[in-house]
N, C-alpha and C positions, 0 to 999 in steps of 0.2 A: 342663242346657242341651240343647236339641234333644229328640229322641224318647227314650223309655225303650226300651232294647234288651235288657234282661235279663228273665228270667222267661217264663212261659207266656202264650200268647194264651188268653183265656177265650172260650168259644163254646157256643152251643146246638147240639147235634147235629141235631135235627130242623129242618126248614125252616119249621115253624109252631109257635109257642109261645103258650100262653094265660096270661091273668092274671085275677084276680078282685078286686073292690073291696068292702071292708067296707060293709055295708048302711047303717051309721050315718053314714058320711062324717064331716062335722064339724058342730058346733053352728052355726058361722058360714057353712058352705058346704053347701047341700043336696046330697043324693046325685046328682040329675040334673045339677047344675052341675059337680060333681066328676067325674062320668063323662064329660061332654063335654070338659072340659079334659084329662083323662087320655087319652081316646081320640085327641084331636087331637095330643097330645104323641107318642104311639106312631106315629101316621100321619106326623108330621114326619120321623121317622127312616126308616121303612120305605118312604116314597115318594120319598126322595132319589135322586139319580142318581149312579152311580159314574163318575168321570171316564175311567177306562181302557176301560170297555165301553159306556157310555151306557145301561146297564140299572140297574134298582133293585137294591139289595143282596139277597142270596139268603136273606132271612128275612122271614116274615110273623108278625104278632102279632095275637091275637084276644081281645076282651073276653068272658069266660065268664059275666059277670053278677055280681049282688050275692051276698054270702055273709055268714053270721053271724060266722064266725071272725074273731078279731082277734089271733091268736097267731102270732108270727113264728117259724117253724121249718121244717125239712125233714123230711117224713114218709117214711121209707124203706119202712115196712111197709104203709102204707095209701095211697090216692090222695093225691097231693100237689097243693097249689095255690100258685101264685105270687100272694101277697097284697099289696094296697095298702091301707094303713090310716092314718088320721089320729090323732094323739095330742093330744087336746084338754086333758086334765086335767093331765098333766105329761109332760115329756120324760125318759124313763128312762135317759138316757145322760149322759156328761159334756158340758160346754159347751152347756147349753140356750140360752144367749143368742146363740151364733154359729152354731148348726147348724140349718139349715132342713129337711133331709131326710137320710135314711140308707137305703142299699140294702144289704141283707145277701145276699151271693151265696155259695151252697154249691156247690163244684166239686171235681172229681177233681184232686188235687194232682199226679198223674203226667201227666195228659193236658190238663188245662184245661177239660174238658167241664163245663158248668154243669148242675147238677141242680135248683137252686131259686134264685129271686131274690125277695125280699120288700122292698117299699118302705114306709118309715114317714115321714110328713110331720109336722113339728113345728108343730102348730097351737095349742100351749099359750101363750097370751099373745102370739102372733105376729099381725101385721097382714097376713094373707094377702088378696090381692086377686084377683078374677076379671074385673075390668073392663079395658078397654084403656087407661084413664087411671089409672095406679097412683099412689096418694098418695106424696108425697116420702119418707115414713117407712114405706111399705108394701112388701110383698114379693109379686111377681107369681107366682101359683100356677103358671101355665103355664110360666114360666121354671124354677121349682124342679122341676116334674115332668119337663120335657124333659131337664134335667140328670140327674135320677135314672134316667130311662129309658135314658140312655146307659150307666150302670152296669149296669142290668138286662140290656142287650145284650152286656156284656162289656168295656166301655171303662173305662180308668182316668182319672185326672185328666190334663188336657192341660197342656203348658207354654206354649202360646200364650194370652196373656191375653185375646184376642178370642174364643176358642172357647167354645162352650156347655159343654164339659167342663172348663174352667178351674175351679179350686177356690174361687173367690171370686165373690160376687154383690153388685152395687151396688143398694141399695134404690131404689125409685121408677122402675125401668127395666124394659123388656120385651125387651131385646136377646137374652137367652138362649133365647127362643122359637124363634129362627131359627138353623139350623146354619151353620157356616162350612165352607170346603173342608177344613180340618183335621179337623173332626168327621166329615164324610162319608168322608174318606180312611181314617180309623180303622175305621169300620164296614165299608167295602168291603174292607179288608185282612182282616177276620175272615170276612166272608160274600161272597166274590166272586160266587157264584151259589148256587142252591138245593141243589146237590149237593156242592159243595166247601166245606171248612172249613179255613182257614189251612193 
């Protein structure tokens, strides 16, 4: 009940972070449509307004373009990329029927600094929709991505059932596309400005 008060804040040290989208996107969602939805989801977070300051959160995120890579991992020795990939053929984790997305975050366990974040979208047998009218049994891709972007930025699941960061999603809805005050407060607590981190 209430906020989680234990553990580290997770944060990106730099004021600007990049991500790359796998060039194949999904068989059911062409790359350009996927890119538009993903870019909009990141913009939803970074263009929000912090209640305390009236300013945007102190982090910017940029799309670095399409990549061939579809492997989720943190590369310490070589240039690393924060990857977004669709899993059309099968979901390689437990609970494929209830999981719409997974963000794997690699971070410093002593400080909370994020080194890498990779998003995987479960498009295997899922009815993902990119339209404003989501079928009753469909899953709004923009809602799924907006939730996963919250994890990318360092947020955990929220306890407020109205929040985009709540751990459950109702099919046929688009509500998670829009952030609540709770979501924005969490982001602003991590990134109050471009120089300061929690």
